[in-house]
C-alpha positions in Angstrom: 20.8 18.4 25.4 18.0 16.5 26.2 19.2 12.9 26.7 17.5 11.8 23.7 19.0 9.6 21.6 16.6 10.1 18.3 19.3 9.6 15.0 18.4 6.3 14.8 14.7 6.2 15.5 12.5 4.3 12.8 10.3 7.1 11.4 11.9 9.9 13.5 13.1 11.7 9.9 9.5 11.9 8.1 8.4 15.2 8.0 11.3 16.9 8.0 12.2 14.9 12.0 8.5 16.2 13.6 8.4 12.6 14.6 11.7 13.2 16.4 11.6 16.4 17.5 7.9 14.9 19.1 10.0 11.8 21.5 13.1 14.2 22.5 10.4 17.4 23.9 7.4 15.6 24.6 8.1 11.8 25.3 6.2 10.9 22.5 6.0 7.0 20.6 5.8 7.0 17.3 3.2 4.7 15.6 3.2 3.8 11.8 0.3 6.1 10.5 -1.3 3.4 8.1 -1.6 1.3 11.1 -3.7 4.2 12.8 -6.0 4.7 9.9 -6.2 0.6 9.8 -7.6 0.5 13.4 -9.4 3.7 13.0 -11.6 2.5 10.2 -12.5 -0.8 11.3 -10.3 -2.6 8.9 -10.4 -6.1 10.0 -14.0 -6.2 10.8 -14.4 -4.6 7.7 -12.4 -7.2 5.2 -14.2 -10.6 7.2 -15.1 -12.9 5.0 -13.4 -10.8 2.3 -12.4 -13.3 -0.8 -9.8 -11.2 -2.4 -8.8 -6.8 -1.4 -8.2 -4.9 -4.0 -5.7 -2.1 -3.4 -3.2 0.7 -4.8 -1.0 3.4 -5.6 0.4 6.1 -7.6 3.7 4.3 -8.1 4.2 0.6 -7.0 8.5 0.0 -6.5 10.9 0.1 -3.7 9.9 2.9 -1.5 6.3 0.9 -0.6 8.1 -1.2 1.3 9.3 1.4 3.6 5.0 2.0 5.1 2.8 2.9 2.2 -0.9 1.8 2.3 -1.0 -0.7 0.2 1.9 -1.9 2.3 -0.2 -2.0 5.2 -3.2 -3.2 3.9 -1.1 -7.0 2.4 0.1 -7.1 5.7 -3.2 -7.3 7.8 -4.7 -9.3 5.0 -1.8 -11.6 4.8 -2.8 -11.9 8.6 -6.1 -13.1 7.8 -5.3 -14.7 4.8 -7.0 -12.5 2.2 -5.0 -12.4 -1.0 -3.9 -8.8 -1.9 -4.1 -7.3 -5.6 -2.3 -3.9 -6.3 -3.3 -1.7 -9.4 -1.1 0.7 -9.4 -0.6 4.3 -11.8 2.8 2.2 -13.3 5.3 -0.6 -11.2 9.5 1.3 -10.4 12.2 -0.3 -9.6 12.2 -3.2 -7.2 8.3 -3.9 -6.7 8.9 -7.1 -7.6 10.2 -7.6 -3.0 6.3 -7.1 -2.6 5.6 -10.5 -3.5 6.8 -11.1 -0.5 5.1 -9.2 2.1 1.5 -10.5 1.6 0.6 -9.2 -2.6 -1.1 -11.9 -4.7 -0.8 -10.1 -7.3 0.9 -6.3 -8.4 -0.4 -4.6 -11.7 0.3 -1.6 -13.4 -2.7 0.3 -15.6 -1.0 1.7 -17.7 -1.4 0.0 -21.1 2.3 1.2 -22.4 4.7 3.8 -22.7 3.3 7.0 -22.0 3.7 10.9 -20.9 3.3 11.8 -17.1 0.0 14.4 -19.1 -1.4 11.3 -20.7 -1.4 9.1 -17.5 -2.7 11.7 -15.2 -6.0 13.0 -17.9 -6.7 8.5 -18.5 -6.1 7.5 -15.1 -9.8 6.4 -14.3 -10.4 5.2 -17.4 -7.4 2.5 -17.3 -8.1 1.9 -13.5 -11.9 0.9 -14.5 -10.7 -1.2 -17.7 -7.8 -3.2 -15.6 -10.2 -3.7 -12.7 -12.4 -4.9 -14.9 -10.2 -7.2 -16.4 -9.0 -8.7 -12.2 -12.8 -8.6 -12.1 -13.2 -11.4 -14.8 -10.0 -13.0 -13.9 -12.0 -13.4 -10.2 -15.1 -14.5 -11.5 -13.6 -16.9 -14.0 -11.6 -18.3 -10.6 -15.0 -18.5 -8.6 -16.9 -20.3 -11.6 -14.0 -22.9 -11.8 -14.4 -23.4 -7.7 
């Protein structure tokens, strides 16, 4: 009725189609949320001179390619020539494709199979253990340089 074709609008279906409605009724343009956040916090300025960036999410899988925070971080970091390590609660189907999008390493903090409850209750300690291991690797690398 408005003459606006929003069926193929990237991001138009997010949040129940709110973006498509805003585009159709108000002429809004849609921007990836991660790009707005990275600009707002001055990401590029904050990572100047960084050797590595470590990011993460609860589950890294093929869905991460659809604009989740770690992907946005990795793309910006790649543009600055900074390698990225992603620490996640788990790695799911399709996570390997992320290596083609700026990730140097993708790691699960889970030591093995377990329940969701166990993973949630022990997430902080497991994240700390994994981060310590990553720090050890990066320190060893820097010591050899």
